[in-house]
N, C-alpha and C positions, 0 to 999 in steps of 0.2 A: 211899506212894511213887507218883508219877505217871509213867507211861511215855509218852514222846512220840517213839518212833522213826519211825513212819510210820503214816499212816492211809490206807487204800485205800477209795475211794468210787466205786461204780458210779453215776455221775450223768449226767443227760441234758445233752448239749451240742448246739447246733444250728448247725454250720457249714453254709454254703450251697453249692449247686452240686452236683448229682448227676453222676456220670461213669459211663457204661455200661461203660467199659473196666475198671472195678473188679471186674467179675464174670468169673471165669475159666471158668464154665460156666453154662448157662441155669438149672439147678436152684438154683444159689447165689443168683441174682437173685430167683427165686421165694421161696426160704426167707427172704431178708432182707425182701422186701416183705411177706410174711405175718406174720413176727415183728414187724416194725416197726408194721404196722397194729394188731397186738394190743397193743403197748406204748403206743400212742396212746389206749388205753382203759384203764379200771380196772375190776376185778372187786370189787364191793361185796357180793357174795352171801354172803360169810362174815360172819356177825353176831357170832360169838364163837369163841374157842378157848381151850383149856387145854393147857399143855405144861410139861415139865421141861427146863430149860436147864442144861447143865454146860459149864464152860470151864476151859482151862488155858493159862497163859502162862509161858514160860521164856526167860530171857535169860542167856547164858553168856559166857565169855571164853575164847578159844582161845590156848593157849600150847604151847611145845615139849615140856615135861615132861608136862603133863596139862591137860585142859580143866577149867574151874571153872564152877559155877553162881552167877551174880551175883544173880539175882532170879527168884522164881517166885510164881505166884498160882493158886489154885484157887477156883472159885465154883460154887455150885449154887443154882438158883432154881426156884420154881414160879410160872408166869405165868398169870393169869386175865384175858384181854383181852376187852373188849366194845366193839363199835363204838358210837360216839356216847355212851359212858358212861365211867365211871371204872374203869380197870384196877386189878387187885390183884396185887402181886408179893410173894411170900413168900420170904424168904431162908432156904434150907435149910442152907447151910453156906458158909463163906468163910474164907480164910486167905491170908496172904502172908508172905514172909520174904526176907531177903538172906543166903542160906546162906554165902557167902564172908566175910561180916563179922558180921552179927547174925542168927544162925539162929533166934532165938526167933520163934515164930509169932505173928502179930497180925492183927487185922481190917484189910482194905484201907481206906485213907483215903477219905473221902467216899462210902462204900458206899451210903448212903441216896440220894444224888443220882445215882450212876452207873447203878444197876440199871435205870432207865427206858429206857436204850438198847437193852435186850434185848427189850422188848415191842414188836414190830414190827407195822406195819399190813400185812396180806396184800396189799392193793391197791398197795403201794408197793414198787418194786423196788430201793430203795436199801438196801444193807447195808454197814456199816462194820466195819473191823477196827482196833482200837487204842484209845488213850486220849489225852486231851489236857487241858491245864489249863483250856481254855475252848473249848467246842464251837461251831463255826460252823455252826449249823443253817440259816442263811440265807446264800446266797452274797453277798448285798448287804451283809451285816453286816461292816463293816470294823473294828469294835472288837474282834473276837475274835482271840485269839492262837493259834488252832488251826493246827498244821502238818499239813495233809492234802494228799494227792496225788489230784487229780481226774482220773480217766480220762475221755477222750472216748469215749462208749459207741458200739460198732460198730453198734448198731441204731437210733441216733438219726437223725433226719431229716438228710439231707445227709452222712452219714458216709462216702460214697464218696470225698470229698475227702481222707480220712485213711486209708482201709483198702482192701484188695483181699480178695475173698471167693472161696472154692472149697468145694465139697462134699467130704466125706470118707467115713468109714465109715457104716454103718447098723446098727441093732440093733432087735430086737423083744422087748418084754416081754410074757410070757404069764401071765395071772392064773389062779388055780384055777378060776374059773367059765368059762374059755375065752376071756375077753376079751383082745384084743391091742392093744398100743399100739406104734406104730412110731416110732422115734427116728432122726433124721438129724443127722450132724455137719456143722457149718458151721465151716470153718477160716478164721482171720482173720489177715491179714498187714498190718502197718503200712506205710504209704507212706514214712514218715520215721523216723529214729532220734530219737524224742521220748519223754521220760519219761512224758508224759501219754497216750501211745498204748500199746496192748497187742498182744501176739501171743498167740494161743491158739486154743481151740476151744470152741464152744457146741454142746451137744446139744439139739435142738429137737423137741418133740412135734409130729408131723405132723398130729395132729388138732386140738389147741388152739393150736398155733404158739407155745407158751410155752417159754422156756429152762428146762430141767430139770437141766442140769449145765453148769458153766463151769470150764474149766481155763485160766488165763491167767498171764502175767507181763508186766511192763513191757517196752517195746521196748528200754530200756537202764536201767542202774542210776540211782537218784537220786544226783545229784552236788551236794553242798552249794554249792561255788563256782559251778557252772554254773547251778543252779536257784534259788539264793537271791540270787546277785548280790553287790552291794557291801555286804551286811549282815554279812559275815564278816571285816571288817577286823581285829578283835581276836583272831582265832584264830591261834596260832603256826604258822609255816610247816611245822614238822617233823611236825605232826599232819595235814597235808593230803596228798592229797585225802581228804575225808570222803565216803563213799559208803554207800548202802543198796542191796544187790543182792537182789532177791526171786527166789528159785528158782521158787516157784509160789504161786498163790492159787487154791484150788478151792472151789466151792460146789455142793452136791448137794441136790436136792429129792426128797421122797417124795410119793407120791400117796395122798390120804386121801379116804375116802368115794367113791372112784371118780371124783372130779371135781377136787379141789383139790390143786395142787402146793404143798407147804409146805417151807420150808428145813429140812434134816435135818442135814447135816454141813458145817462150814466149817473149812478148814485153811490155814495159811500157813507157809512156811519162808523165812527171810531171813537175811542177814548184814550187819551194819554194820561198816565198816572205817574206820580213821583212820590215814593214812600207811601205812607198811610194817610197823608194829609191833603194831597192835591190831585184832583181829577178834572181833566179838561176835555169835554165832549167836542168832537169835530164832526160837522155835517157838511156834506158836499153834494151838489146837484148840478148836472149839465144837461141841456136839452138842445138837440138839433132839429129844426123844423123848416117848413116852407122850401123844401128841396126843389131844384130844377136840375135834372141830370141829363147830360148829353153823352152819347156813346156810340161806338161802332159795334153793332151786335155780331158782325162777322169776324171780329178779332178773336182768335183762339187764345186760350190760356198758355202762358209761357213758363218755362222752368224758373224757379226762384234763383236769383243770382247768389253766388257764394258770398260769405262774409268778407268784406273788404279788408285788406291788410292795413296796418297802421300807415304805411307809406302811401297807399292808394287813397286812404281817407284824408291824409294831410294834403295831398295834391289837390283833391276836390275842394277842401276847405279853402286853401290858398287861392284857387281860381275864383271861387265865389266871393271871397273877401275883396279880391281885386275889382270885381264887378260892383261891389257895394259903393265904392267911392266914384267909380266911373259912371254908373248908371243911376245912382241915388236909389238903391234898393237895399233890402235886408236879406240875410241868409240864415237858414237853419239846416245843419248838415248831420247826417247819420249814415254809417255804413257806406261811405264813399259816394253818397247821393245828397244833393243839396236842393232845398226848396228856396227859390227866389221869390220875394214878395214885396209889395209896397203897402204902406199903411196910410190910410186917409183918416186923419183925426181932426174934427172941427176945432177951430181956435176958441170957440165960445165954451169956456169951461162950465158955466152955469147950465147950458143946454145939455151937456154930457151928464152932469151930476143929477139932473132932474128929469131925464128922458123917460117918457112913458113906456118905452120898449124894454126898460130894465126889469129884471125879476122883482117881485115884491120884497120889501125889506123884512127882516126878522122882527117879529113883534107886531106886525100889521095884522089886520083882520083876516087876511088870507095870505099867510106867509109861506106857502109851499109852492115852489116852482113846479114840482111834480105832484099831481093831485093825489089825494089820499087813496083813491081807488087804484090809480096806476101803481103807486108804491106798494099797496097791498098785493097787487098782481105780480109785481116784480120780485117781491120777497116771499111769495106764497109758500115756497118749499124750504124756507130758512130753518124751520124747526125739524125738518126731515133730512137735513144734510148728513152725510155719513159721519159716524162718530170717529174720533181719533183712535188710532191703534194703541194697544197696550205697549208700554215702553218704560224702561227704568232710566231715569236721569236725575242725578243728585246735584243740588246747588250747594256750594261750599257754605259753611256757617257764616253768618254775618255778625261779627262781633261788635261790641261797644253799644249795645242797647242800653241807654242810660236814662234815668229819670230821678227826680229829687222831690221828696215830700217829708212831712214831719213824722211819718210812721216808719218808712224804710230808710230815711236818710238818702244817701246815694245808692241807687240800685243799678247793678251792671249785669249784663247777660249777653246771650247770643240767640240767633234764630236760624233755622235750617229748613230745607224743603226737599222732598223727593217727588219728582214728576213721573207718574205712572201712565201718562197719556189720558186715560179716561177718568183717573182719580189723581188727586194730589194729597200727599201726606206732609203736614207741616208740624213744627215743634219749636217751642221757645222755652228758655230757662234763664232765670236771673236770680241774684242773691242780694239781699238787703245788707248793706254795710253796718246798719245800726245794731242788728241782733243776729245776722246770719240766716234769717228766715228765707227759705227758697220760694220762688214763684215759678210754677211749672205749668205747661200747657201743651197738649198734643191734639191734632185734629186731622180729619179726613174730609176733603172737599170734592164735591161733584158738581159740575156745571152743565146745565142744559140750555136750550135756547131761551127759556123764560125765567130761569131761577138758578141761584147759587146756593147749594145745600152744604152745610158744614156740621159734622158731628165732632164733638170735642170732649175731652176730659181735662180737668184743671184743678189746681190749687193756687189761688191768686189773691192779691189785694184788689178788692172791688170798690168802685166809686158808687156812692148812693145815687148820684145823678150822672149816668153815662153821657148824656148830651152836653154836660158842662166841660168835658175833656179835662177832668181833674188830673188824669194821669198822662196828659200830653206835655209837649215841650213848653207851651206857654205858661202853664201853672208851675212847672218845674223851675223855670227861670225866675218866676215871681217868688217862689219859695226860697230859692237860694240867694237871689240878689236883693230882694225886698223884704225878706222875712215874713212873707204873707202867703199862706197856703189856704186857698178858698175851698178846697175839696174836703169832703168827709168820707170816711172809708170803713170797710169791714172786711174780714177774711171770709172767703167762700171757696168751698171745694165740692166738686160734683161733676155732672155731665150735662151737656146741652146740645140741642139741635137748633141751628139758626137757618132761616130761609129768607133770602133777599134777592132782588133782581141781579142779573149779571152786571158787571161794571159798565157794559156798553148800553144799558137801558137806564131811563130815569129811575131814581131810587124811590119809587112810589109806595113801597110797603116794606115791612120788616116783621118777621115772626120769630119768636124764641120760645122753645120748650125746654124746661130745665128741671133737674132734681139736684139739690145742693144742701150742704150743711153750712150754716152761717154763724160766724163767731166774732167776738169783739176784736178790734185792732187798736192797740194802745199807741199813744204818742211815744216815740223812742228818742227823739232828738230835738234840740232847740237851736242847732247850729244854722246860722245864716250869716250873710255879710253884715247886716245891722246888729246881730247878736255878737259878732266878733268885735264890733266897735263899741257897743253898749250892752253889757251883760244882762241888763234888765229887760232887753227886748227879746221876748220868748214867743214861741208859737202858742196859739190857743189849743185847748185840749181837743182831742177827737171825740166823736160821739161814742157813747157806751152802747154798742149794738146788743140787741137781745140774742141769746143763743136760740137757734131755730133750725129745724130740719124741714125743708120746704119742697113741694112739688108744684110747679106753676107754669103759666104760659102768658105771653104778652104779644099784642099785635099793634103795630103802628102803621097808620096810613098817612101819606103826604100828597099834596097837590100844589101846583103853581100855575098861574096864568099871567103871561107877560114876562118879557126878559129885557126889554129895551128901557133904560132909565129915563128916556124922554117921554115914556107913556106910563099909564097907570099899571100897577102890578099888584097881585095879591098871592099870598101863600098861606097854606093851612096845614096843620098836622093834628092828628088825634091818636091817643094811645089808650088801650084798654088792657089791663093785666089782672090776672087772678091767681091766687096761690092757696094751697091747702097744706096741712101738716101741723106743726106746732102752733102756727097762726093761720087762721082762715080769713081771707079778705079779698075784696075786689076794688080796684082803683080805676078811675077814668080821668083823663085830662085832655085839654085841647088848646091850641094856639092859633090865632088869626092875625096876620100881618098885612097891612095895606100901605102902599106908597103911591103918591100921585103928585104931578106938577100942580103948583098953586100960582098960576100966572107965569109970566115970562122969566121971572128971576128966582122964584122960590120953589121948593119941593118939601112935602111933608110926609110923615110916616106915623102910623099908629099900630101898636101891638097890644093885643088883648089875650090873656091866658088865664086859665082856671082849672081846678081839679077837685074832686071829692072822692070819698071812699065809703065802703060798707064793710062791717066786720071789725076784727081786732088787727090793727096794723102794727107790725114791729117797728122799732125805732129806725132801723136801717131802710125801711120802706116809706118813711115820711117824705114830704116835700120840704126842701130846704131852700130858702131864699137868701140872697146876698151874693155880691160879686157882679162882674160886668154882664154875665149871661142872664141874670134875673132881676137884680135890684141894685143899681149903681149907687155908690155913696156908702155902702156897708160891706163888711167882710162876709165871708161865707158862713152860712148857718146862723145868721143873726135872728131869723125867725123861722119856725118849723112847725109842722103839724100834719094831720091826716087830711087836710083840705087847704086850699090856698086860692088866692086871686092876685092878679097883678096887671098893671098896664104901664105903657110908656108912650110918650109923645115926643116927636122930634121935628125940628124945623131947620132948614138949611138952604144955602144957595144952590142953584140947579146944576152947576158945573160939577160933574161926578169925579173928575180927576182929583180935585182938592176942594173940600168943603169946610166951612165953619158951621158947626151944628149947635143949636140950643135944644136942651132936652129936659124932661122931667120923668122920673120913675115913681110909681106909687104901688104898694103891695102889702100883703099880709098873709101869713100862714098860721094855722092853729087848729083847734078842735073843730070838727065839722059841725058840731052841735052849737057852737058859740061864735062862729066866724062871722064878722060883719065888716062894714066899711069903716067903722069907727076905729080909732087908735091905729090907723095904718101908718107904715113907715114911708117916708118920701125923701127923694133926693133930686136936686136940680143941679145943672152944670152946663159946661160948654166943652165942645170937643173939636178935634181936627180929624177929618175923614179923608182917606185917599183911596183911589181906584174903586169908587162906588161902594165904599164901606168895607172893602176887604181888609184894610188896615185902619185902625182907629186908636186915637189917644184922647182920653177924657179926663177932665178935672171936675169932680163932683163934690157938692156939699150936702151932707145928710142933715135935713132940717128937723127931724124928730129923733129923740134920744134912742140910741147913743149918737149924738151929733159929732161932726168932724169933717175934715177934708180928706179926699182920697183921689189918687191918680191911678188910672187903669190903662194899660196898653193891651189890646186884644185884636182879634180878627173877626170878620163876618158880622158887621153891625147892620142895623136897619137902613141907615143912610151913610 
């Protein structure tokens, strides 16, 4: 499996024109000048080094019930690098798997060719994170298919056109022999909101003027439409926008033999998103340790060679490729220079897959390659990174926002966004074809290192249960094609403030403060494909919402432990909301989900949920059970009230890629004063699950009135 989410490259760019206003204090100007002068030379005094490299990559998918691990890879190498000679790379261990589909461990594809990327030249400050089908080692090579993001380096000549600089904190490293090294922080602020610019901080050795630690992130997320342009014509609109948001990239160096700074730790956290429904966290860690460094301390630094021409680079590549067949070696080339290396890979695949030198697997008891303390130290200044500058950037409206339900019929609209750098302004408008009622919303978004705040005004169709995704594409298709709308709705107009974590962090909480007017929303259409075939097939009526003017707040907390389907996992969430106005009430609910292997062939899951209230609860704030999210075998709103309980049990084969699931759901909603276990509704059935429950098809029989059969196709199941 080849991963191509993003490649981050610290590469030299040469924009022209220095600007003294780029320096917010004189010390910053001195630091940049000294560090830049050092970058314009190379240190060839290291003649050889040996090191062990360990790496972990994890790609997950975020969902409401639980997060899943889509891909993971662990790698361990021993690198014996020699200048102007042939490097030797020993593969100590390697494995990859797709836990959500094919959990069987296997060797990574093209391992023989990929490992050369880890044998770095200490004189070269280019470090890459990621993988690609074709490496673009030469910027002039237009034949490569590599999708890499090239940062314009803050220390490159003329970088004042792109950045502003300020000095930050200072630190002193004291060695056992009494030697002191003073480090100074250089804070970097981009002048523009450009994905190729970075915000961050460099820690610079005041003696050697070399960067010994970097903590950076792009000035804005990578946006497929904006940064790839017209090459995305074939991508469906409902998966846009496609973005990659990097929370941080950090590189830390260690001092060896009292002279040489060598890369020690590299880490990255990012999240790729597609539309409003898919979030894929990406976690990357790489560690170099057990160094043995050999060098000639009398060798002086030399001027950095110029960028090779395309012809010079082609000649170097051709010469090295000729050696590959003649000497049985491999080559990696860049800027007219090639690394020749050999790879020693044991023939015992089992030994490689189970090597004790590999980093710990995701989901194990200690699943961090970089310790929590080290990671905290590496990212200590993340919340203090310079803020993005103010800037005006408009995204063209995205048309064709469509949904279908029994209140609006087909609803069409558009969404637009203005990026002001430190703030974003967004807006959406749609019109219901059933009666022409508009649906309007406008908001202002502010993101910090720990939270995403959005203030909005709106007049919209609201779902009584936002977690059921009644206004999403799944329920829209069910309404139009099956004549089955499981949602219940009311009209809401007002203002709200929502606070959630930024997309790059686990979604552990959600806070909403609101003041809104709530009114009834009537069923306006019966049209669906079944209705067109049989006129007596009509939608059920919508709830008769109470008219209310409400001021309220809600808080939701979520937690998860475990992400590997081969191990036990649990997730939980709890919600507390309170409202005053026409109706005064408090509600609380919680859900606990457990999944665990049951021997070598089976896996089981249990989900328990319940909620109750105090005060007078309006109809639109009742709990409604029915549908695949709450009570399978029944339609939406089959039972409702100001309190509820429900449970579901599932049993399936262990293979997560494709499962046959037996299940049973039991639950009831009603008045909190008379709710009991008696007269509960129950459904039993069999389902087909794919990709660890991300895709699910169930056939259910309701065993208590109203009885009947029901087929549900949905996403994010327990198993």
